[in-house]
VEXKEKE-563444 format. One line per 5 residues: number of its first residue (from 1); their letters; for each residue x, y, z of C-alpha. Coordinates in nm, 3 decimals. Layout:
NUM	a	X/Y/Z; ...
***
This chain:
1	mtfel	-2.018/-0.395/4.438; -1.959/-0.723/4.238; -1.729/-0.608/3.962; -1.531/-0.295/3.911; -1.457/-0.329/3.573
6	aaldm	-1.685/-0.413/3.260; -1.442/-0.484/2.973; -1.685/-0.536/2.680; -1.647/-0.624/2.311; -1.784/-0.375/2.053
11	agttv	-1.943/-0.541/1.713; -2.266/-0.717/1.808; -2.211/-0.637/2.216; -2.206/-0.277/2.238; -2.240/-0.189/1.878
16	qegga	-2.485/-0.238/1.587; -2.299/-0.283/1.259; -2.527/-0.487/1.076; -2.283/-0.757/1.016; -2.029/-0.543/0.802
21	vyaal	-1.708/-0.633/0.946; -1.749/-1.024/0.887; -1.916/-0.992/0.538; -1.634/-0.728/0.441; -1.408/-0.972/0.592
26	drava	-1.560/-1.284/0.368; -1.574/-1.053/0.051; -1.192/-0.986/0.092; -1.058/-1.333/0.139; -1.329/-1.466/-0.123
31	ahlgr	-1.192/-1.243/-0.400; -0.842/-1.299/-0.309; -0.916/-1.671/-0.317; -1.135/-1.679/-0.645; -1.383/-1.905/-0.434
36	pvpad	-1.639/-1.882/-0.156; -1.516/-1.905/0.220; -1.726/-2.183/0.410; -1.927/-2.013/0.690; -1.826/-2.272/0.930
41	vlhrw	-1.417/-2.151/0.838; -1.524/-1.804/0.868; -1.746/-1.831/1.170; -1.428/-1.998/1.359; -1.247/-1.652/1.342
46	tgtsk	-1.526/-1.409/1.490; -1.431/-1.210/1.808; -1.048/-1.256/1.687; -0.790/-0.982/1.550; -0.906/-0.921/1.173
51	heava	-0.561/-0.914/1.076; -0.478/-1.263/1.262; -0.815/-1.368/1.093; -0.710/-1.310/0.724; -0.397/-1.479/0.803
56	gllte	-0.592/-1.776/0.971; -0.859/-1.799/0.725; -0.575/-1.800/0.428; -0.366/-2.056/0.634; -0.694/-2.267/0.669
61	ltgta	-0.806/-2.267/0.316; -0.480/-2.300/0.105; -0.239/-2.405/0.373; -0.030/-2.121/0.380; -0.027/-1.714/0.420
66	pagdv	0.235/-1.532/0.326; 0.314/-1.183/0.441; 0.198/-1.020/0.153; -0.107/-1.197/0.120; -0.219/-1.114/0.413
71	etvya	-0.142/-0.748/0.387; -0.313/-0.727/0.058; -0.620/-0.913/0.156; -0.628/-0.668/0.495; -0.555/-0.374/0.285
76	dfsar	-0.902/-0.494/0.063; -1.086/-0.585/0.382; -1.033/-0.238/0.538; -1.148/-0.051/0.217; -1.483/-0.260/0.207
81	laksy	-1.510/-0.204/0.572; -1.490/0.149/0.565; -1.748/0.169/0.219; -1.978/-0.027/0.448; -1.937/0.197/0.735
86	adapp	-1.961/0.512/0.520; -2.321/0.364/0.348; -2.425/0.271/0.676; -2.290/0.425/0.976; -2.296/0.184/1.301
91	kalpg	-2.488/0.271/1.606; -2.512/0.168/1.991; -2.745/-0.126/2.024; -3.007/-0.038/2.225; -2.992/0.016/2.582
96	vaeai	-2.648/-0.007/2.592; -2.538/0.341/2.604; -2.759/0.406/2.904; -2.606/0.097/3.099; -2.273/0.218/3.038
101	aelra	-2.377/0.548/3.159; -2.524/0.381/3.494; -2.256/0.152/3.560; -1.997/0.419/3.534; -2.219/0.614/3.797
106	agvrv	-2.218/0.333/4.039; -1.830/0.355/4.024; -1.774/0.076/3.761; -1.491/0.132/3.462; -1.621/0.057/3.140
111	vlqtg	-1.339/-0.062/2.890; -1.402/-0.125/2.518; -1.218/-0.427/2.370; -1.196/-0.530/2.040; -1.038/-0.744/1.738
116	ysrdi	-1.047/-0.436/1.536; -0.728/-0.218/1.458; -0.710/0.124/1.621; -0.825/0.309/1.283; -1.136/0.110/1.278
121	alsil	-1.263/0.128/1.640; -1.171/0.503/1.653; -1.406/0.558/1.343; -1.706/0.391/1.529; -1.666/0.566/1.833
126	daldw	-1.697/0.892/1.609; -1.992/0.746/1.428; -2.156/0.713/1.790; -2.014/1.040/1.897; -1.849/0.833/2.191
131	tvpgt	-1.531/0.995/2.347; -1.239/0.823/2.544; -1.218/0.911/2.826; -1.577/1.038/2.851; -1.855/0.780/2.742
136	vdglv	-1.602/0.499/2.841; -1.310/0.467/3.026; -1.072/0.293/2.795; -1.037/0.172/2.461; -0.808/-0.154/2.381
141	taddv	-0.779/-0.254/2.015; -0.592/-0.560/1.858; -0.311/-0.318/1.782; -0.243/-0.264/2.136; -0.162/-0.684/2.221
146	tasrp	0.090/-0.912/2.107; -0.224/-1.174/2.061; -0.621/-1.126/1.998; -0.876/-1.345/2.137; -0.885/-1.635/2.284
151	apymi	-0.548/-1.494/2.435; -0.677/-1.293/2.760; -0.406/-0.995/2.681; -0.672/-0.734/2.605; -0.849/-0.794/2.913
156	frame	-0.531/-0.751/3.113; -0.477/-0.468/2.896; -0.829/-0.328/2.997; -0.730/-0.412/3.373; -0.398/-0.212/3.345
161	laavr	-0.601/0.099/3.171; -0.867/0.107/3.453; -0.650/0.033/3.732; -0.833/-0.294/3.861; -0.562/-0.543/3.986
166	gvdrv	-0.777/-0.860/4.044; -0.919/-1.047/3.813; -1.218/-1.147/4.069; -1.343/-0.764/4.002; -1.361/-0.789/3.666
171	laagd	-1.670/-0.885/3.423; -1.601/-0.947/3.043; -1.913/-0.960/2.800; -1.919/-1.043/2.436; -2.095/-1.210/2.175
176	tpndl	-1.871/-1.486/1.997; -1.697/-1.788/2.170; -1.390/-1.621/2.123; -1.501/-1.343/2.314; -1.587/-1.600/2.614
181	aagrn	-1.274/-1.782/2.540; -1.076/-1.480/2.653; -1.284/-1.445/2.967; -1.226/-1.794/3.078; -0.793/-1.792/2.969
186	agvry	-0.821/-1.458/3.165; -0.972/-1.564/3.474; -1.209/-1.278/3.514; -1.506/-1.351/3.798; -1.766/-1.320/3.527
191	vvavt	-1.769/-1.432/3.171; -2.086/-1.285/3.017; -2.230/-1.394/2.684; -2.497/-1.150/2.499; -2.725/-1.253/2.208
196	tgatp	-2.716/-0.931/2.017; -2.453/-1.022/1.795; -2.439/-1.291/1.486; -2.414/-1.630/1.750; -2.721/-1.793/1.818
201	aaelg	-2.776/-1.866/2.227; -2.785/-2.197/2.179; -2.391/-2.208/2.045; -2.321/-1.955/2.296; -2.452/-2.198/2.585
206	rhrht	-2.237/-2.457/2.498; -1.930/-2.229/2.602; -1.847/-2.202/2.959; -1.972/-1.903/3.084; -2.084/-1.753/3.371
211	hlles	-2.398/-1.564/3.248; -2.633/-1.550/2.949; -2.792/-1.251/2.891; -3.009/-1.094/2.605; -2.793/-0.767/2.618
216	vadlp	-2.507/-0.520/2.774; -2.832/-0.324/2.858; -2.899/-0.593/3.110; -2.581/-0.528/3.276; -2.687/-0.295/3.591
221	allrs	-2.928/-0.540/3.692; -2.660/-0.782/3.719; -2.477/-0.529/3.965; -2.805/-0.457/4.153; -2.854/-0.798/4.199
226	gg	-2.490/-0.905/4.353; -2.405/-1.099/4.040
***
């Protein structure tokens, strides 16, 4: 076996939610500022904790991020996202549920790790009818760590949940540059970029990784090939 743990991002990697999270973030910050958020600035915060993203965006665009403003914008973001998910519930990306089942049947533990807060992550899992444990072996959210991506802490927490001690036995997969940076910072053996999210393959290719795949659905084939 080439890896014992697959630490997988959620939105854009295992879950298709139509870009709702970043649309909600964009609109909440823009509503607070009274002006649009530049796309390149928003993109820099993809893959991070959404609370950290609000603070980071406000700092970049205004030079300051008072705690009260951060909480106000984050609450607006959460409300907008909840409405989006109610109108168009998230779905598993094609082939992903089957791939997760195949990995687990082969003895690989699968832990989802996400920049969402736990309440948002659980609402997505409910919409998918996924359970923890059950469909996957664990869930790590931004609430569980002191810093989100590109810090490695969510991956380390996933290792703890899965009882996997060596980073050489870990695969981390995601669809954003910050996902890949977290894998590199954790020192895991496999840092896998997938092209199912909002980041084009050409851009992902500019960030150091071990594999560039079309989808998490391709992970069982990677496992069978020995990496």
